[in-house]
C-alpha positions in Angstrom: 12.8 8.5 16.0 13.0 6.4 18.8 11.4 7.7 22.7 12.7 6.3 25.6 10.1 6.7 28.1 10.6 5.5 31.6 12.8 2.5 30.2 10.1 1.3 27.2 11.3 2.0 23.9 8.6 2.7 21.2 8.9 3.5 17.7 6.8 4.5 14.8 9.0 4.0 11.6 7.7 0.4 10.9 4.2 1.6 10.8 5.6 5.1 8.7 7.5 2.8 6.5 4.9 0.2 5.4 2.9 3.0 4.1 5.2 4.1 1.9 6.6 0.7 0.8 2.3 0.4 0.0 1.8 3.1 -1.5 5.2 2.2 -3.6 3.4 -1.2 -4.6 0.4 0.5 -6.0 2.8 2.9 -8.4 4.4 -0.4 -9.1 0.7 -2.5 -9.9 -0.8 -2.4 -13.3 -3.5 0.2 -11.6 -3.0 3.5 -13.1 -1.6 5.8 -11.0 -3.7 9.3 -12.5 -6.9 7.1 -11.1 -5.6 7.3 -7.4 -6.2 9.7 -4.3 -4.0 8.0 -2.2 -4.8 8.8 2.0 -1.7 10.4 3.3 -2.9 11.8 6.9 -1.1 11.9 9.4 -0.8 13.8 13.8 3.1 14.5 12.4 3.3 16.7 9.8 6.9 15.3 8.7 5.5 12.1 7.7 2.2 13.5 5.8 5.1 15.7 4.1 7.1 12.3 3.1 3.9 10.4 2.1 2.6 13.0 -0.2 6.1 13.4 -1.8 6.2 9.4 -2.4 2.7 9.8 -4.0 3.1 13.0 -5.8 6.6 10.7 -7.1 4.4 7.7 -8.4 2.3 10.3 -10.6 -0.9 9.9 -8.7 -4.2 12.2 -8.9 -3.9 13.4 -5.4 -3.4 12.7 -1.7 -6.0 12.9 0.8 -4.7 14.5 4.1 -6.9 14.4 7.4 -5.9 17.4 9.9 -3.9 16.5 12.4 -5.7 14.1 15.1 -3.6 14.2 17.9 -4.4 18.0 19.8 -8.1 18.0 19.9 -9.4 21.6 18.6 -7.1 23.1 17.2 -7.5 26.8 16.2 -8.3 27.7 12.8 -5.5 29.7 12.6 -3.5 25.5 13.4 -5.3 23.7 10.8 -4.4 26.8 8.1 -0.3 26.7 8.9 -0.5 22.6 9.2 -1.9 22.8 5.5 0.0 25.3 4.7 2.9 24.1 5.7 2.4 20.8 3.9 2.1 22.8 0.5 5.0 24.8 1.3 7.7 21.9 2.0 6.6 19.8 -0.3 6.9 22.6 -2.8 5.6 20.9 -6.2 3.9 21.9 -8.9 2.0 18.9 -9.2 0.7 18.5 -5.9 -2.8 18.4 -5.3 -4.0 17.8 -2.2 -7.7 16.6 -0.9 -9.1 18.0 2.7 -10.7 14.8 4.2 -13.6 16.1 6.2 -14.2 13.0 8.9 -15.1 14.5 12.2 -16.5 11.3 13.9 -13.1 9.6 13.5 -10.5 12.3 13.4 -12.5 14.6 16.1 -11.2 18.0 14.0 -13.6 19.3 11.3 -13.0 21.0 8.2 -14.6 24.3 7.4 -15.6 26.5 4.5 -13.4 29.6 6.3 -10.3 27.4 6.6 -11.0 25.4 3.0 -11.5 29.2 1.4 -8.7 30.8 2.9 -6.5 27.9 2.2 -7.5 28.0 -1.8 -6.9 32.1 -2.0 -3.3 30.9 -0.6 -2.7 27.9 -2.9 -5.8 28.0 -5.9 -3.8 25.0 -7.8 -2.7 22.7 -4.9 -5.6 22.7 -3.2 -8.1 21.1 -5.1 -11.0 19.2 -3.4 -12.4 17.4 -0.3 -13.9 13.9 0.8 -17.2 14.9 2.9 -17.3 12.1 5.4 -19.4 13.9 7.9 -22.6 12.4 6.5 -24.7 15.5 5.9 -25.3 16.7 3.1 -25.9 20.3 4.1 -21.9 19.7 4.7 -21.0 18.5 1.8 -23.2 21.5 0.0 -21.7 23.9 1.3 -18.6 22.5 0.3 -19.4 22.2 -3.6 -20.4 25.5 -3.4 -16.9 26.7 -3.4 -15.5 27.9 -6.9 -13.4 25.7 -8.2 -13.6 22.9 -5.5 -13.3 19.2 -5.8 -16.1 16.9 -3.3 -16.6 13.8 -2.8 -19.7 11.9 -0.6 -17.6 9.8 1.6 -20.9 7.3 1.5 -23.1 6.3 -1.7 -26.2 7.0 -0.3 -25.1 10.6 -0.3 -24.0 10.6 -4.5 -26.8 11.9 -6.2 -27.5 14.8 -4.1 -24.0 15.8 -4.1 -23.3 15.2 -8.3 -26.7 17.3 -8.1 -25.3 20.5 -6.6 -22.0 20.0 -8.7 -20.0 17.5 -6.5 -17.9 15.1 -8.4 -18.0 11.5 -6.7 -17.7 9.6 -4.3 -14.6 7.8 -1.9 -16.6 5.2 0.0 -14.9 2.3 1.3 -18.4 0.3 0.2 -17.4 0.3 -3.3 -14.9 -2.5 -2.5 -18.2 -4.3 -2.5 -21.5 -2.6 -4.3 -19.5 -0.9 -6.6 -21.1 -2.7 -9.6 -24.7 -0.7 -8.8 -22.5 2.7 -8.1 -21.2 3.2 -11.2 -24.6 1.7 -12.5 -25.7 5.6 -10.6 -22.9 7.3 -11.8 -22.8 6.1 -15.7 -27.0 7.0 -15.4 -26.1 10.0 -13.9 -24.0 11.3 -16.4 -25.9 10.3 -19.6 -28.9 11.7 -18.4 -28.9 13.4 -15.4 -31.7 13.1 -12.6 -34.1 11.3 -13.8 -36.5 9.2 -11.8 -34.6 5.9 -13.5 -30.5 7.7 -12.3 -33.6 8.0 -8.7 -34.8 4.8 -8.5 -30.8 3.3 -8.8 -29.9 5.7 -5.8 -32.4 3.8 -3.9 -31.0 0.8 -4.8 -27.6 2.1 -4.2 -28.5 3.3 -0.6 -30.3 0.4 0.7 -27.1 -2.1 -0.2 -25.0 0.7 1.7 -27.5 0.5 4.7 -27.4 -3.3 4.4 -23.3 -3.3 5.0 -23.8 -0.7 7.8 -25.8 -2.8 9.2 -22.8 -4.9 10.6 -18.9 -3.9 11.6 -18.3 -3.1 7.9 -14.6 -3.4 7.4 -14.4 -6.7 8.6 -18.2 -7.8 7.3 -16.5 -6.9 4.1 -13.4 -8.4 4.0 -16.1 -11.6 4.9 -17.5 -11.2 1.6 -13.8 -10.9 -0.8 -13.3 -13.8 1.1 -16.4 -15.6 0.3 -16.5 -14.2 -3.5 -11.9 -15.2 -4.2 -12.3 -18.5 -2.4 -9.3 -16.6 0.1 -10.3 -17.3 3.3 -6.8 -15.3 4.2 -8.9 -12.3 3.2 -10.6 -12.1 6.7 -8.0 -11.0 8.2 -8.1 -7.7 10.1 -5.6 -6.1 12.4 -6.2 -5.1 16.4 -9.3 -3.4 17.6 -11.0 -5.2 14.9 -12.0 -8.8 15.2 -13.7 -11.2 12.1 -17.1 -11.5 12.6 -18.5 -14.5 14.2 -19.7 -17.3 11.8 -23.5 -16.0 12.4 -22.9 -13.1 11.8 -21.0 -13.8 8.7 -24.1 -16.1 7.8 -26.5 -13.2 8.4 -24.5 -10.6 6.1 -24.4 -13.1 3.7 -28.4 -14.0 3.5 -29.1 -10.4 3.3 -26.8 -9.6 0.8 -28.1 -12.4 -1.0 -31.9 -12.2 -0.6 -31.0 -8.4 -1.7 -29.1 -9.5 -5.3 -25.7 -7.5 -4.3 -23.0 -8.7 -7.1 -19.8 -8.0 -6.3 -17.0 -6.9 -8.9 
């Protein structure tokens, strides 16, 4: 993995090794592995394969895989070949692969046609998708694919996706607003899209929008630092930076006024 260019040596191994250690740590934790879908996406095919193998080994429910994002504007045939290689190289009937559609970050969208081709070739391995596009119309198109489990990437679109046949949401926001989001999902399971369920969705959306008004990852880490009384939770890796004191005071004030309580 070491590559020397004009006398400068770079190595991707530490990052890859760290990801493997994190997967192992999850497997050794008291979190039920069969409740976990773990991200294994990478620009390198071999890294994606090895990370996904480790996810299967700890008994996780699935692997969430971004398309390869270094080369831009790949063809559908190229993306089909990438995901096919992942499935074929792993060669494990336990594989449950969730496609990660996040074009704002990856710049490589995943289309319905690609999903249908993969489902036809690998109906057991291709389990579903997380759609972080923020476009409800796209999520609904995914949800119309038979036997394809669709998760929203934002709490704001959870209820409309559930109504269309989606199965839930996978979102960073629920690190801090899981009580109200869990209440929404429970209300949906109990009674469907009642006026009360819609009212809860409005509150979920309001809390999510409060988070989106700030740099979201540093904001959530600041909230957890205060809640857990552990200042080290504020730590972030570059290029992210901690919130300034004034920003922290602003988000704490807004969240307290909104009645947001952490789990």
